[in-house]
C-alpha positions in Angstrom: 0.3 0.0 -0.2 1.4 3.9 -0.7 2.7 5.0 2.2 1.1 8.5 1.2 -2.2 9.5 1.7 -4.5 10.7 -1.5 -5.3 13.8 -0.4 -2.0 14.9 0.2 -0.5 13.5 -3.0 -3.1 15.2 -4.7 -3.1 19.0 -2.7 0.6 18.5 -4.0 -0.6 18.2 -7.7 -3.2 20.8 -7.4 -1.1 23.6 -6.1 2.0 22.4 -8.4 -0.8 22.4 -11.4 -1.6 25.7 -10.9 -4.9 25.3 -9.1 -6.5 28.6 -7.3 -7.3 26.1 -4.4 -8.3 22.2 -3.5 -11.5 20.7 -1.8 -11.2 17.6 -0.4 -14.8 15.5 0.3 -14.8 12.5 2.0 -15.3 10.2 4.6 -14.4 9.7 8.1 -10.6 8.8 8.9 -9.9 9.2 5.2 -7.0 11.7 6.2 -8.0 14.6 5.2 -7.1 16.5 8.0 -3.8 15.2 8.7 -2.9 15.5 5.3 -3.5 19.2 5.7 -1.2 19.2 8.7 1.4 17.4 6.3 1.4 19.8 3.5 1.4 23.0 5.5 4.9 21.4 7.3 5.8 20.8 3.6 5.0 24.3 2.8 7.1 25.6 5.8 10.2 23.6 4.8 9.9 24.7 1.1 9.0 28.2 1.8 11.0 31.1 4.1 8.5 33.9 5.4 5.2 32.3 4.4 1.9 32.7 6.3 -0.7 30.1 6.7 -4.2 31.3 8.1 -5.8 27.9 9.3 -10.0 28.5 10.1 -12.3 26.6 12.1 -16.2 27.8 12.2 -14.9 28.8 15.9 -12.0 29.7 17.8 -13.0 27.0 20.5 -13.1 24.4 18.3 -9.4 24.2 17.4 -8.5 22.9 21.1 -10.4 19.9 20.4 -9.3 19.0 17.3 -6.7 20.3 15.3 -4.4 21.1 18.3 -4.2 17.6 19.0 -3.6 17.0 15.1 -0.9 19.4 15.0 0.9 18.2 18.4 0.6 14.4 17.1 2.0 14.8 13.9 4.5 17.2 14.7 6.2 15.2 17.4 6.2 12.0 14.7 9.0 14.3 13.3 11.8 14.3 15.1 13.5 17.7 13.0 10.1 19.7 13.7 9.6 18.4 17.4 11.1 21.9 18.7 8.2 23.3 16.9 5.9 21.5 19.0 4.6 23.9 21.4 1.1 22.2 21.7 2.7 20.1 24.5 2.8 22.9 26.9 0.5 25.7 26.1 -3.0 25.5 26.2 -3.8 28.6 23.6 -2.0 28.6 20.6 -3.2 31.8 18.7 -0.2 31.6 16.1 3.2 29.6 16.0 5.9 29.3 13.6 7.5 26.2 12.1 11.2 27.9 10.6 9.8 31.3 9.3 6.0 30.4 8.2 3.7 31.3 10.4 0.9 29.3 10.9 -2.2 31.8 12.3 -5.4 29.7 13.7 -8.1 32.2 13.3 -12.0 31.1 13.6 -14.9 31.8 11.5 -16.7 33.4 14.4 -14.0 36.5 14.8 -15.3 38.2 11.7 -13.0 41.4 12.6 -9.8 38.6 12.0 -10.5 38.6 8.2 -10.1 42.2 7.6 -6.5 42.7 7.1 -5.6 39.0 7.4 -3.7 38.6 4.3 -1.8 35.4 4.0 0.0 33.3 1.2 -1.9 30.0 1.9 -5.3 29.4 4.0 -7.1 26.1 5.0 -10.3 26.0 6.3 -11.5 22.6 8.5 -15.0 21.5 8.5 -15.6 24.0 5.9 -19.5 22.8 5.4 -19.7 25.0 8.7 -18.3 28.3 7.6 -19.9 30.8 5.4 -19.7 31.5 1.7 -19.4 35.4 3.1 -16.1 34.5 5.2 -14.6 32.4 2.4 -14.8 35.7 -0.1 -12.9 37.5 2.5 -10.5 34.8 3.1 -9.5 34.1 -0.8 -9.8 37.9 -1.6 -6.5 38.0 0.9 -4.9 34.7 -0.5 -2.0 35.5 -2.4 -1.4 31.8 -3.5 -3.3 28.4 -2.9 -6.0 27.7 -0.5 -7.8 24.3 0.1 -11.1 23.2 2.0 -12.2 19.6 3.7 -15.5 18.3 4.6 -17.4 15.1 5.5 -20.4 15.6 2.4 -23.4 15.3 5.8 -25.4 17.6 3.7 -26.9 17.8 0.3 -27.1 21.1 -0.5 -24.4 23.8 0.1 -22.9 26.9 -1.6 -19.7 25.2 -1.6 -21.2 22.6 -4.1 -22.8 25.4 -5.9 -19.9 27.5 -6.0 -16.4 25.8 -6.1 -17.5 22.9 -7.8 -18.8 25.0 -11.2 -15.0 26.5 -11.0 -12.3 25.1 -13.6 -9.7 26.7 -11.0 -10.7 24.4 -8.2 -9.6 21.0 -7.6 -11.9 18.2 -6.3 -10.8 15.4 -4.3 -13.0 12.6 -3.0 -11.7 10.0 -0.7 -12.2 7.2 1.7 -10.9 5.5 5.0 -9.5 3.7 2.0 -7.3 6.2 0.6 -5.8 6.2 4.5 -2.7 3.7 4.5 -2.7 4.8 8.0 -5.9 4.3 9.5 -6.1 1.6 12.6 -8.3 -1.7 12.1 -10.7 -0.4 15.2 -10.8 2.9 13.5 -12.2 1.1 10.4 -14.3 -1.6 12.2 -16.4 1.2 13.9 -17.1 2.7 10.3 -17.8 -0.3 8.3 -20.1 -1.3 11.3 -22.5 1.4 10.0 -22.8 -0.2 6.9 -26.7 -1.9 6.5 -26.1 -5.4 6.4 -27.4 -8.2 8.0 -24.9 -8.7 10.6 -24.9 -4.9 11.4 -28.6 -4.5 11.6 -28.6 -7.8 14.0 -26.1 -5.7 15.9 -27.8 -2.9 16.4 -24.9 -1.0 14.6 -26.3 -0.2 11.3 -26.9 3.3 10.2 -27.7 4.2 6.6 -26.4 7.7 7.0 -23.5 7.6 8.7 -22.5 4.7 6.4 -23.3 7.1 3.4 -21.3 10.0 4.6 -18.9 8.9 6.8 -18.3 5.5 5.3 -18.7 6.1 1.7 -17.8 10.0 1.3 -21.4 10.4 -0.2 -23.9 13.1 0.5 -27.0 12.4 2.2 -29.7 14.2 4.4 -30.4 13.4 7.9 -33.2 11.0 8.4 -36.1 11.9 10.5 -36.1 15.4 9.7 -38.8 17.9 10.6 -37.9 19.8 7.6 -37.6 17.8 4.5 -37.7 20.3 1.6 -35.8 23.9 2.2 -35.0 26.0 -0.5 -31.8 28.3 -0.3 -31.6 31.8 -1.9 -29.3 33.9 -1.6 -30.9 37.4 -0.6 -34.5 38.1 1.0 -36.6 39.4 -1.6 -37.8 42.7 -1.8 -41.1 42.1 -3.3 -42.9 40.6 0.1 -46.8 40.9 1.0 -45.7 40.7 4.9 -42.9 40.7 6.7 -42.7 40.0 10.5 -40.0 39.3 13.3 -39.4 36.5 15.9 -36.9 36.2 18.3 -35.7 33.0 20.8 -34.0 33.6 24.2 -30.4 32.4 24.7 -28.3 33.5 27.6 -25.2 31.3 27.8 -24.7 28.5 26.0 -27.9 28.7 23.6 -28.0 31.8 21.1 -30.4 34.4 21.2 -31.7 34.2 17.6 -33.7 36.8 15.9 -35.6 35.6 12.5 -36.8 37.8 9.7 -39.9 36.4 8.1 -41.9 37.4 4.9 -44.8 35.9 3.3 -45.8 35.7 -0.3 -49.0 33.4 -1.0 -47.6 29.8 -0.6 -44.0 30.8 -0.7 -42.6 31.7 3.3 -39.2 33.2 3.2 -36.8 32.9 6.5 -33.6 35.1 7.3 -31.5 34.8 10.4 -30.5 38.2 11.9 -28.6 37.6 14.6 -27.9 34.0 16.3 -25.5 34.8 19.4 -26.1 34.4 23.5 -27.1 37.6 25.1 -27.9 37.9 28.7 -29.4 41.0 29.4 -31.9 43.4 28.2 -29.7 46.3 27.6 -27.4 44.4 25.3 -30.0 42.7 23.2 -31.8 46.3 23.1 -28.8 47.7 21.3 -28.6 44.8 18.9 -32.2 44.9 17.8 -31.3 48.9 17.4 -28.3 48.5 15.6 -30.3 45.8 13.1 -32.9 48.4 12.8 -36.0 46.6 13.7 -39.1 49.3 14.2 -42.0 46.0 13.7 -43.1 44.1 16.3 -41.3 41.0 17.5 -42.9 38.1 18.6 -40.6 36.3 21.3 -40.8 33.7 23.8 -43.1 34.0 26.4 -41.0 31.6 28.5 -39.2 35.0 29.9 -41.7 37.8 30.8 -39.3 39.8 32.6 -36.9 40.0 29.5 -39.4 41.0 27.5 -40.8 43.5 30.0 -37.6 44.8 29.8 -36.9 45.1 26.4 -40.7 47.4 26.2 -39.5 49.5 29.2 -36.4 50.6 26.4 -38.7 51.4 24.0 -39.1 48.3 21.7 -41.9 46.0 20.2 -41.6 43.1 21.4 -44.4 40.6 22.6 -45.0 37.4 24.0 -46.2 34.6 21.6 -49.2 33.0 22.3 -48.3 29.0 23.3 -50.6 26.4 24.3 -50.5 23.1 24.7 -49.1 21.3 21.7 -48.1 24.8 19.9 -45.0 23.3 18.7 -46.8 20.6 16.9 -49.3 23.2 15.4 -46.3 25.8 14.7 -44.5 23.3 12.9 -47.7 22.1 10.9 -48.5 25.6 9.5 -44.8 26.0 8.8 -45.2 23.2 6.5 -47.6 24.3 4.5 -45.6 26.8 2.8 -42.8 26.7 0.5 -40.0 27.8 3.0 -37.2 29.6 1.3 -34.0 30.3 3.6 -31.8 32.9 3.3 -28.0 31.0 3.1 -26.2 31.4 6.4 -24.2 28.3 8.8 -26.5 28.6 11.6 -30.0 28.3 9.7 -28.4 25.9 7.8 -27.3 23.8 10.1 -30.4 23.8 12.1 -32.8 22.5 9.2 -30.2 20.0 8.1 -30.3 18.6 12.1 -33.9 19.3 13.5 -35.3 16.2 13.8 -38.4 14.1 15.5 -37.6 12.5 18.7 -37.4 8.9 18.5 -37.8 6.1 21.0 -36.2 2.2 20.3 -36.5 3.7 16.7 -40.0 5.1 16.8 -40.3 8.2 16.0 -42.4 10.4 17.8 -45.3 13.3 17.2 -42.6 15.8 18.7 -39.2 17.2 18.0 -35.9 17.0 19.3 -35.1 20.2 21.8 -32.1 21.3 19.6 -30.7 22.7 16.3 -34.0 25.3 17.2 -33.3 28.6 17.7 -33.7 30.3 14.7 -36.4 28.0 13.5 -38.4 28.7 16.8 -37.9 32.3 16.4 -39.3 32.0 13.2 -42.3 29.7 14.5 -43.3 32.4 16.8 -43.7 34.7 14.1 -45.2 32.6 12.1 -47.6 31.6 14.6 -48.6 35.1 15.6 -49.2 36.0 12.4 -49.7 33.3 9.6 -52.6 31.1 10.6 -53.0 29.6 6.7 -51.0 30.2 3.3 -53.0 32.5 0.8 -54.9 30.8 -1.6 
């Protein structure tokens, strides 16, 4: 078996063949991330005084993933162990290999992208990063970029934009392309294949097998909303526009959604998606967005609503009742849903599922991946009882 991972070989080919960038799409343990770390090391050895920006959905996410990958990989190269700062330092915003600087930047730090020029950039788990962030990165990149991800969704801006570009090389891989995968990692992934012995053992999972075993695009089973059309901008010719808000304080985001209706078409835009724990800060957010219309909010926090109203904002509690979640979902599904492209909103629609017990689907959704969806539901529940005929 070839000692070099397919992803590493193809990254080198793409760069030497003068592609602008490369997309690594593949299953779990196919070696996309380790190949990327190796490619960064190769750049550091081949060039002097270059800058490489490494991007992930959140800056905090580096600490549980790429920090460990860099630590392990650098430790395996005797000549590079002296650059391995990950053994002793808990926070590594940047480090050097010889004269090459590697910066870790979270996509949740938008101010970092302005002026963050580089020679190369790499986006890890790129499905979680928005197109505007990518555009900011590419316009400031002098040489070459690459992305990697597991194809866990069936619709994405990467598929729509980058796959159509002649200057972008697309590389597909599975665990079979990784000569370094352990037998236990391989066994775990193969256990997802829907064959009789795995079904009997209770490990079979068609979605997990397609995405992480075969590296194929697939949608999760049991999704609440199966059909969502993704659009680039919120239309201007809308009959009715309303706003909804779901409160989040520390670990959950406060979500503000803009909802529009044209006949049987429903349009949803995520305007804000960050934890806010007090009315003063939230009031400032709403004023900055420029919402002057009524906002229908979660009635579970009458204190927050009261404080916002004292600040002159038109915030009202949605009328919740027994079964209102299911009723609101059913109401939304009577429309054709169009959602403005957004990383957080996409993550919710592609993961918001019906609860299951023992493989039996219940008539209620899981209480996660629903903050922006709940905000939209509050607005719809308070204003749109049924589609116009």
